[in-house]
C-alpha positions as CSV (number, residue, x, y, z in Angstrom):
1,M,-74.8,-14.3,-37.4
2,T,-76.1,-14.5,-33.8
3,Q,-74.4,-17.8,-33.3
4,A,-71.1,-16.4,-34.6
5,V,-71.3,-13.4,-32.2
6,E,-72.0,-15.8,-29.3
7,T,-69.0,-17.9,-30.3
8,L,-66.8,-14.9,-30.3
9,G,-68.1,-13.8,-27.0
10,A,-67.4,-17.2,-25.5
11,V,-63.8,-17.1,-26.8
12,A,-63.3,-13.6,-25.5
13,A,-64.6,-14.8,-22.1
14,E,-62.2,-17.7,-22.1
15,D,-59.3,-15.4,-22.9
16,L,-60.2,-13.2,-20.0
17,D,-60.2,-16.1,-17.6
18,A,-56.9,-17.5,-18.9
19,P,-53.8,-16.7,-16.7
20,V,-51.8,-13.7,-17.7
21,I,-48.3,-14.6,-18.8
22,Q,-45.8,-12.0,-17.4
23,A,-42.6,-11.4,-19.2
24,R,-39.4,-11.7,-17.2
25,S,-36.6,-9.2,-17.4
26,T,-33.0,-10.2,-18.0
27,R,-32.2,-9.6,-14.4
28,E,-35.0,-11.9,-13.3
29,L,-34.0,-14.6,-15.7
30,F,-30.4,-14.4,-14.4
31,W,-31.4,-14.6,-10.8
32,R,-33.7,-17.5,-11.5
33,R,-30.9,-19.5,-13.1
34,F,-28.3,-18.5,-10.5
35,K,-30.3,-19.3,-7.4
36,D,-30.9,-22.9,-8.6
37,D,-27.2,-23.6,-7.9
38,R,-27.2,-24.0,-4.1
39,L,-23.5,-24.6,-4.0
40,A,-22.9,-21.2,-5.7
41,L,-25.3,-19.5,-3.3
42,G,-23.4,-20.9,-0.4
43,A,-20.1,-19.9,-2.0
44,L,-21.4,-16.4,-2.5
45,I,-22.4,-16.2,1.2
46,Y,-18.9,-17.4,2.2
47,L,-17.2,-14.8,0.0
48,G,-19.4,-12.1,1.4
49,L,-18.4,-13.1,5.0
50,L,-14.8,-13.3,3.9
51,V,-14.8,-9.8,2.5
52,L,-16.5,-8.6,5.7
53,L,-13.9,-10.4,7.9
54,A,-11.1,-8.9,5.8
55,I,-12.4,-5.3,6.1
56,L,-13.1,-5.7,9.9
57,A,-9.8,-7.6,10.6
58,P,-8.4,-5.0,13.1
59,V,-11.8,-4.8,14.9
60,L,-12.1,-8.6,15.1
61,V,-8.5,-9.0,16.4
62,D,-9.4,-6.7,19.3
63,L,-12.8,-8.4,20.0
64,L,-11.3,-11.9,20.0
65,G,-8.5,-10.8,22.2
66,V,-5.7,-12.2,20.0
67,P,-2.4,-10.4,19.4
68,P,-1.8,-8.3,16.3
69,P,-0.4,-10.1,13.3
70,N,3.2,-8.9,13.8
71,E,3.4,-9.1,17.6
72,R,5.8,-11.8,18.8
73,D,4.8,-13.8,21.9
74,I,8.0,-15.5,23.0
75,E,6.2,-17.2,25.9
76,S,4.0,-19.1,23.5
77,L,7.0,-21.0,22.2
78,D,7.9,-24.2,24.1
79,A,11.2,-25.0,25.9
80,F,12.9,-25.9,22.6
81,G,11.8,-22.7,20.8
82,L,9.1,-24.5,18.7
83,P,5.7,-23.0,18.2
84,T,2.7,-24.3,20.2
85,G,-0.7,-25.4,18.8
86,P,-4.2,-24.0,19.4
87,S,-4.8,-22.7,22.9
88,P,-7.2,-20.3,24.6
89,D,-4.8,-17.5,24.1
90,H,-4.0,-18.4,20.4
91,W,-7.0,-20.1,18.9
92,L,-5.2,-21.4,15.8
93,G,-1.7,-21.6,17.4
94,V,1.4,-19.5,16.7
95,D,4.2,-19.6,14.1
96,Q,7.9,-20.1,14.6
97,L,8.3,-16.5,15.7
98,G,5.4,-16.6,18.2
99,R,3.0,-14.6,16.0
100,D,-0.7,-15.5,16.2
101,V,-1.9,-17.6,13.2
102,L,-5.5,-16.5,13.4
103,S,-4.6,-12.9,13.3
104,R,-2.2,-13.4,10.4
105,I,-4.9,-15.3,8.4
106,L,-7.4,-12.5,8.9
107,Y,-4.9,-9.9,7.7
108,G,-3.7,-12.2,4.9
109,A,-7.3,-12.3,3.6
110,R,-7.0,-8.5,3.2
111,I,-3.9,-8.9,1.1
112,S,-5.3,-11.8,-1.0
113,L,-8.6,-10.0,-1.8
114,L,-6.9,-6.7,-2.4
115,V,-4.5,-8.2,-4.9
116,A,-7.2,-10.3,-6.5
117,F,-9.7,-7.5,-7.1
118,S,-7.1,-4.9,-8.1
119,A,-5.1,-7.1,-10.4
120,T,-8.2,-8.6,-12.0
121,A,-9.7,-5.1,-12.6
122,I,-6.5,-3.9,-14.3
123,A,-6.0,-7.0,-16.3
124,S,-9.7,-7.0,-17.4
125,L,-9.4,-3.3,-18.5
126,I,-6.3,-4.0,-20.5
127,G,-7.7,-7.2,-22.0
128,V,-11.1,-5.6,-23.0
129,I,-9.5,-2.6,-24.6
130,A,-6.9,-4.7,-26.5
131,G,-9.6,-7.2,-27.7
132,L,-12.0,-4.4,-28.8
133,L,-9.3,-2.6,-30.8
134,S,-7.9,-5.8,-32.3
135,G,-11.3,-7.2,-33.4
136,Y,-12.8,-3.9,-34.6
137,F,-10.0,-2.4,-36.6
138,R,-8.3,-5.6,-37.7
139,G,-5.4,-5.1,-40.2
140,W,-2.2,-4.0,-38.6
141,T,-3.8,-3.2,-35.3
142,D,-5.0,-6.8,-35.0
143,T,-1.6,-8.2,-36.2
144,I,0.4,-6.2,-33.6
145,I,-1.9,-7.0,-30.7
146,S,-2.4,-10.6,-31.6
147,R,1.3,-11.3,-32.0
148,G,2.0,-9.5,-28.7
149,V,-0.5,-11.8,-27.0
150,D,1.1,-14.9,-28.7
151,V,4.5,-13.8,-27.4
152,L,3.3,-13.4,-23.8
153,L,1.4,-16.7,-24.0
154,A,4.6,-18.5,-25.2
155,I,6.5,-17.4,-22.1
156,P,5.8,-19.4,-18.9
157,Y,3.8,-16.9,-17.0
158,L,5.1,-17.9,-13.6
159,L,8.7,-17.6,-14.8
160,L,8.0,-14.2,-16.3
161,A,6.2,-13.0,-13.2
162,T,9.0,-14.3,-11.0
163,G,11.6,-12.4,-13.0
164,L,9.6,-9.2,-13.1
165,A,8.8,-9.4,-9.4
166,A,12.4,-10.1,-8.5
167,A,13.7,-7.3,-10.6
168,C,11.2,-4.8,-9.1
169,S,11.6,-6.0,-5.5
170,F,15.1,-4.7,-5.0
171,G,16.6,-1.3,-4.9
172,N,14.3,1.6,-6.0
173,G,11.8,-0.7,-7.8
174,C,10.8,-0.4,-11.5
175,L,9.7,2.4,-13.9
176,G,12.1,4.9,-12.3
177,G,11.0,4.2,-8.8
178,L,7.3,4.4,-9.6
179,L,6.7,0.8,-8.5
180,K,8.2,0.2,-5.1
181,P,8.8,-3.3,-3.8
182,G,5.8,-4.7,-2.1
183,L,2.1,-4.8,-2.8
184,A,2.2,-2.5,-5.9
185,V,4.8,-4.7,-7.6
186,V,2.7,-7.8,-7.1
187,I,-0.5,-6.2,-8.5
188,F,1.4,-4.8,-11.5
189,V,3.2,-8.1,-12.3
190,I,0.0,-10.2,-12.1
191,A,-2.0,-7.7,-14.1
192,V,0.6,-7.4,-16.9
193,T,0.7,-11.2,-17.3
194,S,-3.0,-12.0,-16.9
195,W,-4.9,-10.0,-19.6
196,T,-4.1,-12.1,-22.6
197,Y,-6.8,-14.7,-22.4
198,L,-9.5,-12.1,-21.9
199,A,-8.2,-10.1,-24.9
200,R,-8.5,-13.2,-27.1
201,I,-12.1,-13.8,-25.9
202,V,-13.1,-10.2,-26.5
203,R,-11.4,-10.1,-29.9
204,G,-13.4,-13.2,-31.1
205,Q,-16.7,-11.7,-29.9
206,T,-15.9,-8.3,-31.5
207,L,-15.1,-9.9,-34.8
208,S,-18.6,-11.4,-34.8
209,L,-20.4,-8.3,-33.5
210,R,-18.8,-5.9,-36.0
211,E,-20.7,-7.6,-38.8
212,K,-24.1,-7.3,-37.1
213,E,-26.9,-5.0,-38.4
214,F,-26.9,-2.6,-35.4
215,V,-23.2,-1.8,-36.1
216,D,-24.1,-1.1,-39.8
217,A,-27.0,1.1,-38.6
218,A,-24.7,3.1,-36.3
219,R,-22.2,3.7,-39.1
220,S,-25.0,4.8,-41.5
221,V,-26.0,7.6,-39.1
222,G,-22.5,8.8,-38.8
223,A,-21.4,7.4,-35.5
224,S,-17.7,7.5,-34.8
225,N,-15.6,4.4,-34.3
226,R,-15.2,5.3,-30.6
227,R,-18.9,5.5,-30.1
228,I,-19.5,2.2,-32.0
229,I,-16.9,0.4,-29.9
230,F,-17.7,1.6,-26.4
231,R,-21.4,2.5,-26.7
232,E,-22.7,-0.1,-29.1
233,M,-20.4,-3.2,-29.0
234,L,-19.1,-3.1,-25.4
235,P,-22.5,-3.5,-23.7
236,N,-23.0,-6.7,-25.7
237,L,-19.8,-8.1,-24.3
238,T,-20.8,-7.6,-20.7
239,A,-21.7,-11.3,-20.0
240,P,-18.4,-12.9,-21.2
241,I,-16.4,-10.2,-19.5
242,I,-18.1,-10.7,-16.1
243,V,-17.8,-14.5,-16.4
244,Y,-14.1,-14.5,-17.3
245,S,-13.2,-11.8,-14.7
246,T,-14.9,-13.8,-12.0
247,I,-13.1,-17.0,-13.0
248,L,-9.8,-15.0,-13.2
249,I,-10.0,-13.9,-9.5
250,P,-9.2,-17.4,-8.0
251,S,-6.3,-17.7,-10.5
252,V,-5.0,-14.4,-9.3
253,I,-5.2,-15.5,-5.7
254,L,-3.2,-18.6,-6.4
255,Y,-0.8,-16.4,-8.5
256,E,-0.1,-14.2,-5.6
257,A,0.2,-17.1,-3.2
258,A,2.8,-18.7,-5.6
259,L,4.8,-15.5,-5.8
260,S,4.8,-15.1,-2.1
261,F,5.7,-18.8,-1.7
262,L,8.7,-18.3,-3.9
263,G,9.8,-15.2,-1.9
264,V,9.1,-12.6,-4.6
265,G,5.6,-11.6,-3.6
266,I,4.3,-9.9,-0.5
267,Q,7.4,-9.1,1.7
268,P,7.7,-9.7,5.4
269,P,6.4,-8.7,7.9
270,A,3.1,-8.3,6.0
271,A,0.9,-11.4,6.3
272,S,0.1,-13.4,3.2
273,W,-1.4,-16.9,2.9
274,G,1.3,-18.0,0.4
275,Q,4.1,-16.7,2.6
276,M,2.6,-18.5,5.6
277,I,2.5,-21.8,3.7
278,S,6.1,-21.2,2.5
279,D,7.3,-20.6,6.1
280,A,5.4,-23.7,7.3
281,T,7.1,-26.1,4.9
282,D,10.2,-26.3,7.2
283,I,8.2,-27.0,10.4
284,F,5.0,-28.6,9.3
285,D,5.9,-31.9,10.9
286,A,6.1,-30.2,14.3
287,A,3.6,-27.4,13.7
288,W,0.8,-28.9,11.5
289,W,-1.6,-26.0,12.3
290,Y,0.6,-23.4,10.6
291,L,0.3,-25.2,7.3
292,L,-3.3,-26.5,7.7
293,F,-5.2,-23.4,8.5
294,P,-3.7,-21.0,5.9
295,G,-4.0,-23.8,3.3
296,L,-7.7,-24.3,4.2
297,A,-8.3,-20.6,3.9
298,L,-6.6,-20.5,0.4
299,V,-8.3,-23.6,-0.9
300,S,-11.8,-22.6,0.3
301,T,-11.5,-19.1,-1.1
302,V,-10.4,-20.3,-4.5
303,L,-13.1,-23.0,-4.6
304,A,-15.8,-20.5,-3.7
305,F,-14.8,-18.1,-6.5
306,N,-14.7,-21.0,-9.0
307,L,-18.2,-22.1,-7.9
308,V,-19.6,-18.6,-8.3
309,G,-17.8,-18.1,-11.6
310,D,-19.3,-21.4,-13.0
311,A,-22.8,-20.4,-11.8
312,L,-22.4,-17.0,-13.4
313,Q,-21.4,-18.6,-16.7
314,D,-24.5,-20.9,-16.6
315,A,-26.8,-18.0,-15.7
316,L,-25.5,-15.4,-18.1
317,Q,-24.7,-17.8,-21.0
318,P,-27.3,-20.6,-20.7
319,K,-26.6,-21.9,-24.2
320,A,-22.9,-22.4,-23.4
321,R,-23.5,-24.3,-20.1
322,R,-21.2,-27.2,-19.2
323,N,-22.2,-30.8,-19.7
324,R,-24.1,-32.1,-16.7
325,S,-25.5,-35.5,-15.6
326,W,-28.9,-35.7,-17.3
327,L,-31.9,-37.8,-16.4
328,P,-32.0,-41.3,-17.9
329,G,-33.8,-41.2,-21.3
330,Q,-33.8,-37.4,-21.4
331,S,-31.7,-35.6,-23.9
332,K,-29.7,-32.5,-23.1
333,K,-31.6,-30.5,-25.7
334,D,-34.9,-31.4,-24.1
335,E,-33.7,-30.4,-20.7
336,I,-32.4,-27.0,-21.8
337,E,-35.6,-26.3,-23.7
338,K,-37.6,-27.2,-20.6
339,E,-35.6,-24.8,-18.4
340,E,-35.8,-21.9,-20.9
341,S,-39.6,-22.4,-21.3
342,Q,-40.3,-22.0,-17.6
């Protein structure tokens, strides 16, 4: 008996000396996975700086001493009326009208980010609601919404958006003059044609969640359909919604640039990266800077959003991570189990 007591005491002492294993919250696990991607961290810093530059564009233009985006400097054109390249007065050169390229790129960032965030928010809202209703109620609701999504996906989205933007960019606009030509039309057109994929994703997830035990438990206590959809099921869809919305942002930026390039997007004299690239196509052989710098701004921003979106997908959905290059002789399953056990 005495020996047994001593053994139990020794075991208890060893347990006290053992390191305490602390549980990590969901937020800590997310940040641990996200910060391992150094490219994504760099891209996130770049996007933060870009947002800051866009917000402070008027202040930066004054501090740098460059002209406003729509001010024409005829003296900056050469004797043949062609734009001149980078100089102390115009750091990134001027366009064919003598407007400063740096100033227009900064103001163009405001347009691109405003369209991207606004159109993505509206498209995500429409897609989430449509997907939830379609997946939860099924039946005729699912049939109507799903067939509507199929119809929209069958139409070339750029062709549809170009037609809508062109129809709303003349006269009094669309919807009885509610949508005037300009920024509002671009946001509306992009949002209306960009919600379909998210609706399909949310619908598929909702069809799976509605069969779970917590939904049956909510029904058993008399919860309404509205409460089950928005209070019980929607929080479980946060990860895929965030991931897809983040990946949708760069697509929207390219979408706006394409519409502006085709002449049915942001209208002059407002600065837009797509419009600047479109204007530069006629003179890029003589004014390479007018095509290069807006193009670099567009490509770097789209790339940064894609890197952050991929990192969010890996951090929020580790089991659905993309195929990577694994160490020789080490299986993918072993690597994932090693990461999740740390």
